[in-house]
Structure formats: structure tokens, C-alpha cells
C-alpha positions as CSV (number, residue, x, y, z in Angstrom):
1,M,-7.7,9.9,24.4
2,Q,-6.2,7.2,27.4
3,S,-3.6,5.6,26.2
4,P,-4.1,2.0,25.1
5,H,-0.4,1.1,26.4
6,A,0.1,-0.6,29.9
7,P,1.5,2.1,32.6
8,V,5.1,1.9,33.7
9,R,5.7,0.6,37.0
10,P,9.4,1.0,38.3
11,D,8.8,-0.6,41.3
12,W,6.7,-3.7,40.0
13,L,9.3,-4.2,37.1
14,A,12.1,-4.0,40.2
15,R,11.0,-7.1,41.5
16,V,12.8,-8.8,39.1
17,Q,15.9,-9.1,38.6
18,E,19.0,-11.3,36.4
19,P,22.1,-11.3,35.3
20,I,22.8,-10.0,31.9
21,L,23.1,-13.0,29.0
22,D,25.7,-12.8,27.1
23,P,26.5,-9.5,28.1
24,A,29.1,-8.5,25.2
25,R,26.6,-9.1,22.1
26,S,26.7,-5.6,20.6
27,I,22.6,-4.7,20.2
28,V,21.2,-1.6,17.7
29,D,17.7,-1.6,19.0
30,A,15.6,-1.7,15.6
31,H,13.0,0.4,17.4
32,H,12.3,2.5,20.0
33,H,10.0,5.9,20.7
34,L,10.9,9.4,22.7
35,W,8.4,11.6,24.3
36,E,6.2,13.7,26.5
37,R,2.9,13.4,26.8
38,P,0.1,14.1,29.2
39,G,0.8,11.6,32.7
40,Q,3.5,10.3,30.2
41,R,7.7,11.3,30.1
42,Y,9.7,8.8,28.5
43,L,12.9,11.2,26.9
44,A,16.4,10.9,26.3
45,E,17.6,10.5,29.9
46,D,15.2,7.9,30.3
47,Y,16.2,5.8,28.1
48,L,19.8,5.6,28.5
49,A,19.0,4.6,32.3
50,D,17.0,1.2,30.4
51,V,19.6,1.1,28.1
52,T,22.8,1.1,29.8
53,G,21.2,-1.6,32.5
54,G,24.2,-3.8,31.1
55,H,22.7,-4.9,27.7
56,R,25.9,-3.7,24.8
57,V,23.6,-1.5,23.1
58,V,25.5,0.4,20.4
59,A,22.7,2.5,18.3
60,S,19.5,2.4,18.4
61,V,17.0,3.7,15.5
62,Y,14.3,6.2,16.8
63,I,10.7,6.2,15.4
64,Q,8.0,8.2,14.9
65,C,5.7,9.0,17.7
66,R,3.5,11.8,16.5
67,S,6.0,13.5,19.4
68,M,7.1,16.5,19.6
69,L,5.1,18.0,17.1
70,S,6.0,21.9,16.4
71,V,3.1,24.4,17.4
72,D,5.0,26.7,14.4
73,D,3.9,24.2,11.5
74,A,1.1,23.5,10.5
75,E,0.3,20.2,8.6
76,P,1.5,18.4,6.7
77,V,4.8,20.1,8.0
78,Q,4.1,19.6,12.2
79,T,6.4,16.6,12.1
80,L,9.3,17.7,11.1
81,G,9.6,19.2,14.3
82,E,9.7,15.3,15.5
83,V,12.3,14.5,12.9
84,E,14.7,17.4,14.4
85,Y,14.5,16.9,18.3
86,A,15.7,13.2,17.1
87,N,18.3,14.6,15.6
88,G,19.3,17.4,18.1
89,V,19.0,13.5,20.6
90,A,21.4,12.0,18.2
91,A,24.1,14.9,18.1
92,H,24.2,14.7,21.5
93,S,24.6,11.5,21.4
94,A,27.3,11.6,19.1
95,S,29.5,13.6,21.0
96,G,30.2,10.7,23.2
97,L,29.0,12.4,26.7
98,M,26.2,9.0,26.4
99,G,29.0,6.5,26.3
100,D,29.0,4.4,23.5
101,L,25.5,4.5,22.8
102,R,24.6,6.5,19.5
103,M,20.9,6.8,20.3
104,C,18.8,7.6,17.6
105,A,21.8,7.2,14.9
106,A,18.9,6.7,12.7
107,I,15.3,8.7,12.3
108,V,12.3,7.0,11.1
109,G,9.6,10.2,10.7
110,G,6.4,10.4,10.2
111,A,4.7,11.9,6.8
112,N,1.3,11.7,5.5
113,L,1.5,9.6,2.4
114,L,-1.9,10.2,1.7
115,L,-0.3,13.6,0.2
116,G,0.8,11.1,-2.7
117,D,3.3,13.2,-4.8
118,D,2.8,16.1,-3.0
119,V,4.9,14.6,0.1
120,A,7.9,14.5,-1.5
121,P,8.6,18.2,-0.4
122,V,8.1,17.2,3.2
123,L,10.7,14.1,2.9
124,E,13.3,16.8,1.6
125,L,12.6,19.0,4.5
126,M,13.2,16.2,7.0
127,R,16.3,14.7,5.0
128,H,17.2,18.8,5.5
129,R,16.2,18.7,9.5
130,A,18.1,15.1,9.9
131,G,20.6,14.9,7.2
132,N,21.7,10.8,6.4
133,R,20.2,10.0,9.9
134,F,16.6,10.2,8.6
135,R,16.4,6.9,7.3
136,G,12.3,6.0,6.5
137,I,8.9,7.0,7.4
138,R,6.4,4.7,9.8
139,N,3.0,3.9,8.9
140,T,0.3,3.0,11.2
141,T,-2.1,0.8,9.1
142,A,-3.4,-1.0,12.4
143,W,-6.9,-1.1,12.5
144,H,-9.8,-3.1,13.7
145,A,-14.0,-2.9,13.4
146,D,-13.3,-3.6,16.8
147,Q,-12.7,-0.9,19.2
148,R,-10.8,-3.1,21.9
149,L,-7.9,-3.1,19.5
150,V,-6.4,0.1,19.7
151,S,-3.0,0.6,19.6
152,N,-2.4,3.8,18.4
153,P,-3.5,7.8,20.4
154,K,-4.6,8.1,16.5
155,P,-5.8,4.6,14.6
156,A,-5.6,4.6,11.4
157,P,-8.2,4.5,8.9
158,P,-8.9,1.2,7.3
159,G,-7.4,-0.2,4.2
160,L,-4.6,2.5,4.1
161,L,-2.3,1.0,2.4
162,Q,-4.8,0.3,-1.0
163,V,-5.9,4.3,-1.6
164,P,-3.8,5.1,-4.8
165,A,-2.8,8.4,-2.9
166,F,-0.4,6.7,-0.4
167,R,0.5,4.8,-3.1
168,R,1.7,7.7,-5.2
169,G,3.1,9.2,-2.1
170,A,5.1,5.6,-0.8
171,A,6.7,5.4,-4.7
172,H,8.7,8.7,-3.2
173,L,10.2,6.7,-0.5
174,A,11.9,4.7,-3.0
175,R,12.8,7.7,-5.2
176,H,14.0,9.4,-2.0
177,G,16.4,5.6,-0.8
178,L,13.9,5.6,2.3
179,S,12.4,2.7,3.9
180,L,8.6,2.1,5.1
181,D,7.8,0.9,8.5
182,V,4.1,-0.5,8.4
183,W,2.4,-1.6,12.3
184,A,-0.4,-3.5,10.8
185,Y,-2.4,-5.8,13.0
186,H,-2.1,-10.2,11.6
187,T,-5.9,-9.1,10.1
188,Q,-4.0,-7.0,7.3
189,L,-0.9,-8.6,6.8
190,D,-2.2,-9.4,3.2
191,E,-2.1,-5.7,2.6
192,V,1.5,-5.7,3.2
193,V,1.5,-8.4,0.8
194,E,0.1,-6.8,-1.8
195,L,2.1,-3.2,-1.3
196,A,5.3,-5.3,-1.2
197,K,4.6,-6.4,-4.8
198,A,3.8,-3.1,-6.4
199,F,6.4,-1.7,-4.5
200,P,9.0,-4.3,-4.9
201,E,11.9,-1.3,-5.0
202,L,10.6,0.0,-1.3
203,I,12.0,-2.1,1.4
204,I,9.1,-2.7,4.1
205,V,9.6,-2.9,7.7
206,V,6.8,-5.3,9.1
207,D,6.9,-3.8,13.1
208,H,5.9,-6.4,15.9
209,L,6.0,-9.7,13.8
210,G,3.1,-8.7,12.4
211,G,1.3,-7.9,15.3
212,P,-0.7,-11.2,16.0
213,L,-3.7,-10.3,18.2
214,G,-5.0,-11.7,21.2
215,A,-7.2,-8.9,22.6
216,G,-10.8,-8.2,22.2
217,P,-12.4,-11.2,19.5
218,Y,-8.9,-13.0,19.3
219,A,-8.6,-13.4,23.5
220,G,-8.8,-17.1,24.0
221,R,-8.3,-18.3,20.6
222,R,-4.4,-17.7,20.2
223,D,-3.4,-21.6,18.6
224,E,-6.3,-20.5,15.7
225,V,-5.1,-16.9,15.5
226,F,-0.9,-18.2,15.5
227,V,-2.1,-20.3,12.4
228,H,-3.6,-17.6,10.5
229,W,-0.8,-15.2,11.3
230,A,1.8,-18.4,10.2
231,S,0.5,-18.2,7.5
232,M,0.9,-14.4,6.3
233,L,4.2,-14.6,7.7
234,V,4.9,-17.4,4.9
235,R,2.8,-15.3,2.5
236,L,5.1,-12.2,3.1
237,A,8.6,-13.4,3.3
238,R,7.6,-14.6,-0.7
239,Y,8.8,-10.2,-1.4
240,P,12.7,-10.2,-1.0
241,N,11.9,-6.2,0.4
242,I,10.3,-7.4,3.3
243,R,11.8,-7.2,6.5
244,M,11.1,-8.1,9.7
245,K,11.0,-6.7,13.3
246,L,10.8,-9.4,16.3
247,G,9.1,-7.9,19.1
248,G,6.4,-5.9,20.4
249,L,4.3,-8.6,22.0
250,G,4.1,-5.9,25.1
251,M,1.4,-4.2,23.8
252,R,-1.9,-4.8,25.3
253,V,-3.4,-5.7,22.1
254,A,-0.9,-9.2,21.5
255,G,-3.1,-10.3,24.6
256,F,-0.6,-11.9,26.8
257,D,-1.6,-9.2,30.0
258,L,1.7,-9.5,31.8
259,D,0.2,-6.5,34.0
260,A,-2.0,-9.0,35.8
261,Q,0.7,-11.3,37.5
262,L,1.5,-10.2,40.9
263,D,5.4,-10.1,40.1
264,P,6.6,-9.2,36.3
265,P,7.6,-11.8,34.2
266,G,10.8,-13.0,34.1
267,S,12.9,-13.9,30.8
268,S,12.5,-17.5,30.7
269,E,8.8,-17.0,30.6
270,L,9.0,-14.9,28.0
271,A,10.9,-17.3,26.1
272,Q,8.6,-19.3,26.6
273,L,5.7,-17.9,25.6
274,W,7.3,-16.0,22.4
275,R,9.4,-18.8,21.7
276,P,6.9,-20.0,18.8
277,Y,6.4,-16.5,17.4
278,L,9.7,-15.7,16.9
279,M,11.1,-19.1,16.1
280,H,8.4,-18.9,13.2
281,A,9.8,-15.6,11.8
282,I,13.2,-16.3,11.8
283,E,12.6,-19.5,9.9
284,T,10.4,-17.8,7.6
285,F,12.4,-14.6,6.9
286,G,16.2,-16.1,7.6
287,V,17.9,-14.0,10.3
288,E,19.6,-12.1,7.2
289,R,15.7,-10.0,6.8
290,C,14.9,-10.6,11.0
291,M,16.0,-8.0,13.4
292,F,15.2,-7.2,17.3
293,E,13.5,-4.0,18.6
294,S,13.0,-3.1,22.2
295,N,9.2,-1.0,21.3
296,F,10.0,0.8,24.6
297,P,8.6,3.0,26.2
298,V,5.4,1.3,25.0
299,D,6.0,-2.6,25.9
300,K,7.6,-1.4,29.5
301,G,4.7,-1.7,31.1
302,M,4.9,-5.1,31.3
303,F,8.8,-5.8,31.4
304,S,12.1,-4.7,31.8
305,Y,14.7,-3.5,29.4
306,L,16.7,-5.7,30.7
307,V,15.0,-9.1,31.0
308,L,13.6,-8.3,27.3
309,W,16.9,-8.5,26.0
310,N,17.5,-11.5,27.8
311,A,14.8,-12.9,27.0
312,F,15.3,-12.7,22.8
313,K,18.8,-14.2,24.1
314,R,17.5,-17.2,25.4
315,V,15.3,-17.7,22.2
316,V,18.7,-17.1,19.5
317,F,21.2,-19.4,22.7
318,D,22.0,-22.6,20.1
319,F,22.1,-19.6,16.9
320,T,25.7,-19.3,16.0
321,D,27.3,-16.2,16.5
322,D,27.4,-14.8,13.3
323,Q,23.7,-15.7,13.4
324,K,23.2,-13.8,16.4
325,D,25.8,-10.7,15.4
326,R,22.2,-10.5,12.5
327,L,19.5,-10.5,14.4
328,F,20.7,-8.6,17.1
329,S,22.2,-5.5,15.2
330,G,23.2,-6.6,11.1
331,T,19.9,-6.3,9.8
332,A,19.1,-3.0,11.7
333,G,22.6,-1.8,10.9
334,E,22.0,-2.6,7.4
335,V,18.5,-1.7,7.0
336,Y,18.8,1.9,8.7
337,L,22.5,2.9,9.3
338,G,23.8,1.9,5.8
339,E,26.0,-0.6,7.0
340,G,27.2,-4.2,4.8
341,N,26.0,-2.0,1.9
């Protein structure tokens, strides 16, 4: 199917240049992808070019995107190829050839939790392929009956988190010391609440601010959506095993349509647009449970990497250094890199 994401236009992005804000601040990018798809290529050298634009990104977390699937394996172990690929990138980076950056320092793979108990050997194989860099599994729950709200090349079925087989599979993540990333829309966050309640020992990372929608049937209803979304975050925050990723608002389903502008947005514009979402999430979960993410290259069709991190820095400008460190690196380091445990 056609990509649901905005195409990247380097010449358009280059129209906005800014000085780096707070350039010494260490960043662990909690969410990015690498892929090679028809008409789309974003591999290690492309991410490196974005990362080395001035911000001090010291490590990154690779998140599954059904990339580099092994043609020598059948389902359900095709996704081992993706984990193995990301681990190879990590090994290359660990040699120092990418400077201070440790790309793919943590790897969140893709395993079909609908396998139930049969997912256990798949998890073991992933750990074997990537060692301690393998830190978790991502599940794409994002589903809506309106076909205009598609954010994945392979959309999820409805009600996935409630399926008994899925829950049996999820139970194995905690047993293996792995986390679960969940990408769901704000209309599905009640399912995430129930999952967190059922598995208090499982660290659940909610991707992309919990998916506040602004496209399709939600276009022009931003205030109404915000109220619903904000109330759901309050419910989620009651469960101490939930973490929140701050970002992902450059996807088409968010409805900001920044790619339609004559010039790309600068960081001041992004900070103004996003401040209500980011601040509500931070105030609700606390800095100890929040982490910034780039969601590149998905969001790159809307703004540059440099501008994105400047926008985040603008939003939390008045925070203490300790609070900033937690948001930009500490929480991601704790969840994915085993730091501070």
C-alpha cells in the first residue's frame, strides 16, 4: 500500500535553518526507525546525517518497523532479520566510527504476541541474535474504522490488546525482562489501561503521546479531542508500569498538516502548537516517566531533526537541569539501556 506518511523533501526542509539550542544537552533518541522500502530509503548513514546536525545525541533506540525481514525464514521468525540488522548497526556504531553516537544501542523488535505461549522461543532467538541490546517488543495497536486514519503499512486488527492469546504472549515479556511498546490512538487508550492493570509487572511504553487524532473524522475537533485524550492520560498515569513517549505529532493522523505550508515550521511554531500536549503529558506522568522521541524518518516529512529537538528544548526551557536530563536521556536510558537501575 502507499505510505501513510508525508514524503521527505530535503530542499523544502532546508529552507529553515536555526542555531542549536542547549547544544551540550545529552539526548537519547527514544524512538527511530531504519528502512529500505520502494521509493523510501532511510538507513544508518541517513540517520547519522540527521543526528550529527548539532544536537548532542549520544544514543538511540531502534524501534521495529517490519524492516529487513529475513527471506530465509518464515513467519513467525522473519522479524529476526530486523533485530539482527539493527544489532549490526549497533556494533558498527560501538566501534566509534560514528563518533560519540551509539546508534541502535537498544533494540525493540517485532514479535507476534498472538502466538501466545509460542512466542517464548521467538523472544529467546531475538535475545540470542542481539544480546542485551534486545530490550523489548513493539505492538502496533493503532486501528480505527475510518480508513483515513491509517498510520502503518500493515494496520492492526481491532481490539488486539484484549485478545486472550495476545495477553498470554505479553506475559512472556515480563518473564524475559522485556518491555512492551504500544502504538495506539487516543480512542483506544482504555485498552491500554486494561492491559496495564492486568500486567503490573510489565513496563508498557505508550508511543507518540498516546495518539491524539486530528485527521479524518477528527479534523476541526482539536479541542474536543484534547479533552478526551487528556482525560485518558490521567487514567493511564495511575498505573506506575506505564511510560510515555513525547513526540510523533508529525504523523498525518495528528492532523497538523505542516507539510502543506510554503515553508517548513521552525521550532518556535512547533513549540507553540505542541506545548499543550507535551506539558499535559509531563505534568500528568512526571519527568521520571516521560522521554522525548524523534519518530524519524516517519515525522521527517514535516520538519527537520534539528528543528524538532529545538522545539522540545523550547517547551521545557524553564525546567531544571535535572528535569531536562530526565526527559532528554534519563527515562529512555533507564527503560531501554538499563541505566539507573
